N, C-alpha and C positions, 0 to 999 in steps of 0.2 A: 279740361280739354283746351288744347292750344288752338287759337284761331290764327289763320293766315294773316289777318290784318294786324294782329299783335306781333307776329314774326316780322313782317315788313316794317313795322314801327321800330322794332328792336334793331333791324339792319340800318335804319336811318340814324339811330342813336349811336351805334357802334360800327363805324366805317371799316374797321379792321375785320369784323365778322362778315360784312358785306363782300369785301374783297375775297375772303376765304370761301364764301358761298359761290361766287362766280367761278373761282378757280376749281372748286370741287365739281361743279356741273360740267365744266370743260374737260375734266380729266376722266369722266365716267366711262366713255367708250374705250379709252386706252386701258383703264384699270380692268374693265370687264374682259377685254381681249387677253390681258395678261393672266387673268384667272382661268380662262379657257385653256391656256397652255399649261398652267401649273396644276390643275385639278380636274377630275372628272365629275365633280359634284357642283359645278358652277350653276347658279340660278339663271333663269332667263334674264335678258337685259332689262325687261320691264320690271321684274321682281327685284333685281339688283338696284335699279334706279330708284324705285319706290322705297326700298329699305334704307338706302343711303340717304336720300333726302329726308325721310322721316327721322332717322337718327340725328342728322344735322340739325333739323328744326328743334328737336327736343334738347339736343346738346347745347344749342345756342342759349337756351334759357338757363341751363344748369351751369355753364361756364362763367356766367356773370354773377353767380351767387357769392355771398360772403363765405370765407373759408372757415373750417372747423377743425380744432385739434382732436384727434381720435386715439392717439396712443403716445405715451411719453416714457422716456428712460432717464438715466442720470444726466446725460448731456444733450440728448436729441429728442425730437418729437416728430410724429407724423401728423400731417394735416391734409385736408382735402385741397386740391389744386383749383385754381380758377384762371381767368383770362390774364390776370396780372402776372402770372407765373410763366406765360408762354415764352417770353424772351429769354428767361433763365433756362428753361427746358431746352429751347432751340440751341442755345450756346453750349449747354452741357452735352447734347447729342453730337455737336460738331467739334467738341474738344478732341485733341489729338489722342487722348487716352481712351476715347469712346468709339471713334469711327470704325474701328475694326470689329466691334461687337454689337453695335446697335445702328439701325438705320435712322436717318433724320426724317421726322414726320412733319409735314406742313401743318399749318394751323387748322385747315379744313378737316384733315384726318383726325386731329386731336379733338375737334368739336364733335365729329361723328362718334368718337369713342366715349365722349361725355354722354351722348344720347343712347349708348348701348348699355342696357341694364346689367349685362354680364361683365362689364369692364369698370375698373375703379382706379382713379388717378390721384396720387398723393405726392406731396413734397416732403423731403427730409430736411429739417432745419434744426439749428441749435435752439436751445431753450430761450435765447434772447431774440429769436426770429430771423437769423441769418440762414438762407437756403444753402445746403451743401450737396444736394442731390434730389433725385426723384425715384419713385417706385410706382410702376403700373401693375395692377392685379387683374387677373381674369378668373372666370368660373364663379362669379358672384352669385349666379343663380343655381349653382350646384349645391346640394344639401350637405355633402360630406367633405368636399375638398375646395382648396383655393390655389390658384396658380400665380406664382410670382413671375410675371411675364417680362417686364423690362426694369432694369435697375441701373442707375448711373449715379456714382458718387464722385464729385469733382475735386474734393479736397482729400488728397492722399496722405498716407503716413500718420494719420491721427487716430486711427482705429474706428473711424466713422463707418466704414464698410461693415465691420462686425456688429457694431451697435445697431446699424440699420437692419441687419438680418434678424437680430433679436427683436427689434420693434415689429418687423413683419410677422414674426411668429406670435408675438403678443396680440397683434391685430387679428391674425387668423384664428387663434385658439381662445383668446379671452374676450375679444370684441365681437367677432363674427361666429364664434362657437363651431368652427369647422373641425374635422377630425384629421385632416391631412393637408399639409402645405407642400407644394412641389414646384420645381423649376427646371429649366434646361439652359445650358450654356455651350458655346462652341468648345470643341475638344482642346483647341489651342489656348483657350483662356485659362491658363493655369493659375494665375493670381486669384481670379474669382473662385475657382474650385477650392483653393486653399481656404478662402474665407468661409465657404459653405461647409466644408468639413470641420472647420474649427468652431462652428456655431451649432453643431448638432445634426446637420443634414447627413443623410446616408446616401451613398452612391447607388443609383438604381440601374443605370444603363450606360456603360462607357463607350458609346458609339460616336459618330460624327457630332451629333448634338448630345452632350453628356448630361444625363438627368440625375437629379437629386430629390430627396423627399425627407420629411420629418412628420411624425405622428404626434397627436395631442398628448398621448401618455408619456412620450419621450420628453416633450417640452416641459410638462409639469414635473416629471421625475428629476429633471436637472435643476429645478428652482430651489 
C-alpha cells in the first residue's frame, strides 16, 4: 500500500516528477473536456480525476525502478523503461521522422501510463546498451491478446525496425504467453506497413487506421 507521505517524499527527491505532477493536475479539466468531445463514454470528472491521480502516484514509484531486460535477439534487446529514458523518448517522439505518426507525450502522461496496469513501456536498445527506439504495449490485462500501441525507431536503414517487430512478437508469445499480437497505423504510413508485412503480420482492416495482427501459431511456425 502506497502512503501519501511516501509519495510526497518521492516528489521531494525527484523534482522532475514534482513538476510533472503539478502540470498533470493543471491539465485535468482541459483533458476531461476533450474526452467529452471525443467519446460518449467519458467518466465523471471526479472519477477521471481520481483515476488519473491514482495512476500517477503508482506510476511515480514504478518509473524510478531499475530496468530489466525482458527479450533479446541477435543485435537488439527489449528492456523495461524508467525515468532515465524520458529524454530519449521525448526526443524520439519529436524527431522529424516520427511527428506525423505519434503524438508527443509529456512526462506526466508517461508516468500515468506507468501506473496503468494495462500498459507496458519498453526501450529497444542494442546489446551493448545504446537505445535505438521504444515500444509501448497495451492490453496487458487481456488474457488472449496484446496490442503494440506505439513504436518509434530512430535509427533507420539498419533493419532495427524489423528486428524490433520480431522482439515484440517474442515478448507477446514467449514471455507473456498471449495468443494474438495486434497493432494499428495510419494508412499513409506505408514504410511501417511494409515492415509489419515483412515480419509476419497479416492485414486485418485497411481503413484510415490500418490494422495488422499475428497469432501465436504463425509466430512459432515461422521459427
